[in-house]
N, C-alpha and C positions, 0 to 999 in steps of 0.2 A: 197879857201874854201867858200871867203867871196861873188866871183863872181859865185863860184856854185850854193849856196844860192838864188842870188838875180836873178839866173837865174829859178829857181826851181817854184819861186813864180814867173815870167813873165806873167801875165794873170791881164785884165782889168777888168777880172766881176766873185764874188763867187754865185756857186747854189749849193741851199740845193737842193739832190736826196736820194726816196725812196727807195727802191725794194718789191718789192712782195714780200716777204717771209719773210720782216721785215718793224715794220711802223716808227724807226730813218731813222733819217734824217743823209744824209752824206755828205761834203764838198768838193767839186769839181772845178775847176780853170775853167774858159770858156775864150775863145776871142769872144762867142759875146752874145747876149742880150737872156735869153729864158726866158718861163711866165709859170706862173701854170699849172699845168696838163701836157709839152711837154713832152715828148715822147724821150727820148736823149739813143745815146747808150754810157757809159764806158769807160774809162778803168780802174781796179780794181786789185788788188792781186793776186785770182781768173784768173782775166783773163776780157775781153770782155764783159762786160751783160747789159740789157738794165733795165731803172731807170726811176721816173717818176719824172718831177720836180715838190716839194714843195710849197715853197716861192717865191717869184717876184729874180730873179738876183737881187746883190747886188754889186757897187763896191768892188775893193778887198780889202783885208785886211789880212793881215798876220798874224795880232791875234789873229785872229779867224780863226786858222787854225791849228790841230795839227798835227807834224809832216809831211809827203810828203805828198802834192797835187794832186794830182790825177786829169789829165784832161778829157772833155766831149772831146770825137771825134769827135762825129755829134747829127744832129736831127734824132735819127730812120727813115728812112723808111717804106712803107710796104711793101716792101721787108727781108727788119729788123725784125719785127712784126709777121711777115708771116714763117720764121727761127724760130724763141723763142716760136713761138705752137706746127713746125715739134722735135723742142728738148725737149718737155714736150712730144709727144708720145716717141720721141724716150729714154728717160728717164723712163717711162714707162717699153719697152722693159730690157735696161739695169737693173734696179732696179729686174724684176725677175730673171737674169743674177742670177747678185750680191746674188740670200737668193737661188737661187739652188746652187750654192761656197758654201754660208754659211753649209747648209746642212750637205754639201757632207762633208766638212772638219769638219765638230761637231761640229764648235767654237759657245763660248759663250756670243754672239753678237745682236742686236733685233734691224733691219736694220727698219729707219725714214723714209728715202726722199732720193731723188735722183733728180742731176740736172746737165745737161750741160751747160759750158758756151759759148755764141754766135755762137763762130767759133769753137764750139765744139774740142777744140783742149784739155778741159779736162774736167771729168765727176768728183764731188763729193757726195759722198756719207754721209749722217746723219747717228750715230747709235747710240745705248744707251748701256751701258754694267755693268754691275757693278764689276766686274773685268779687271785689260788689260788682252786685246788678242793680241794677237800672230800670225799678218794676212799678214807678209811675204809671204807665200805660196796663202793666200788671194789673194795677189796686182801679181801675177805672173798670176796665173791664169787668173784676172778680165783683165790685160795687152792683154795679148794672144789671148782674147775674144773680144775688144771692141777695140783696140788697139786703144788707145789715154794713155793719163797720168792719174793720178787715184790718188785720194783725197779720204782717208776716217780721216772723223773727225768724235768724239765721244763729245758727247752735253750732257748735264745734266739734271733731271727729270724737270726741271722746262721750259724750253727750248725744252723738248719733246712736254711738255703741250701749249707750246705758239705755238708751226706747229703743236698741233695734233688738238689746238681746244678743246672745248665742253662747257656746259653750268653748271654754279656753282650756289652757293649754295642756291644764293639768285636769282633761275630763269636770269640771265643772264647771255652773251656769259663771258666767264671767261676773263677777263681784260688783263692777258699775250696777249691772243691773237688780245683784241679788241683794246686796246691804250697805252700799258704800252711798254715802251723801253729798258727800261735795270732795271736788278733788285737790290731792297735796299734785305738790311736784317733786316728776321724778326726774332722775338726773342720770346720764351715764356715769357718771363718778361712785353710784351704789352700786353698780352691777361691776366696775373696777375693783369696787371695796370687797364683793363678797370674791371676787379672784373671778369670774364669770369668765366666755370666750366670749370679745364682741364679735358675736352673732348677732350685728342686730333686726335680721329679720326673726330668729327662735326667741330673742328680748322684746321684740315687740307680742303687743293684743289684737284683739279684732280692729282695734282703731286707728291699726297702722304708727301709737304712737310709740314708746314705754310702757310697760305691763305697771298694773300697780303696784301688786306683787312683793316688786324688787324696794318698794321702801321698806315694809312688814318687820324683816330679819335685819335691815342696815345696820340699827343702834346695837343689833347681838353682837355684830361682827368687828362691828367699830370695837366693844367692848374686850371679846376677844386675839382681839389684835392688835391691845394695848402692851404695849413692848417688847414686840417681836423685832424685829430685821427685818429690813426690804427686801422682797424678790431678787435675788442675781447681789448679794453680799457674800463678803468672803466672812468661812467660815472658821475655823480648825476646831475638829475633833478628829479623838484618839492619836493627836500627833500628824494627822494630816488637815489640807488645805482640799474644802471645798465649796462648789457655788449654789447656797438653798436655789434650786433652780423652781423647787414650788409647794407650797404649804395648805392640808386640811386643818384649819382651826377644831374644826364641829370635832375629826378627830385627832385631834391635836399630835402632828406630825408633819414633816418635813421631808422635800426629796432635797437628797446631796447629789451631786457632780464631780471629776474633775474625770481628766481623762483612763484615771484608771480603771474608774468603776461610775457605779448606782445606787444607792444606799438611802432607806427609809428606814429614819431616825422619829422613834418618842421626844416632844417636847419634853418632857422629863429627863429622858437623858441628856438632850442637850442644854439645857437651861435647868438642873434641879435646883434650883433655889429661888426661879423667876416664881414658884407656888407661892414658896414662904414669903417675899416680901409681897404680894399681891394680898393673902391676909393681914401680916401688917399697916397694908396700905389703910385695910377698907375698917378693921380695927380704929384708929388714928381719927 
């Protein structure tokens, strides 16, 4: 077993590769040094694919590799790049065939994309479906017409949004298709923590799930709210009783209400010693 493991990691260099459909970098072993933006042919679990070097080659370190380390086969030639472009056209035709088969079999699945491996030994179809699909007959029909191995891969709504792309509520390209390589858990508690109105339609992204950006400022809000009372708490200010109806932690302002009046008061006025306590805590 030890000999097998040593042989598996018998590479002088470790290279990080990105593929066209994903921003996530993957590690591969290499016998020669590659540079950023080099196009290379790599061996993956799906077959041979073309990827782009995104980080300069580094000395091989087994600790930085998770699982089996696949090799870089060679630097992509002009013929390889041309074949990749031809495969894109071939994939469009395969997509039409698959869509026609889905309609004929009346399957509850929405086709998203189609991709051939570099050697055309396999074609991968991505689809979305709310329920489990029995696609045994579909596989037979596709294999009969396409004459290669078929892989049908079901993806979730977030992955669909990442592949399709679009413009978010902020007016910029969706984070998932622009730079996110992995999806973190986003919960409604993050919206509550940021004191946002719980309007699901406004808090949802193109995928119909809660927007990924709810996570970005969540830790900052948690820090800013430390030591503050909860909403609707009763407070005595300048000899009068009030209810804290809302707070703006960024502007450091609270809205106080009672039967006679509504006041907007800064945190410094309400809790003049809070800042000093916070500074002492940081020093400790």
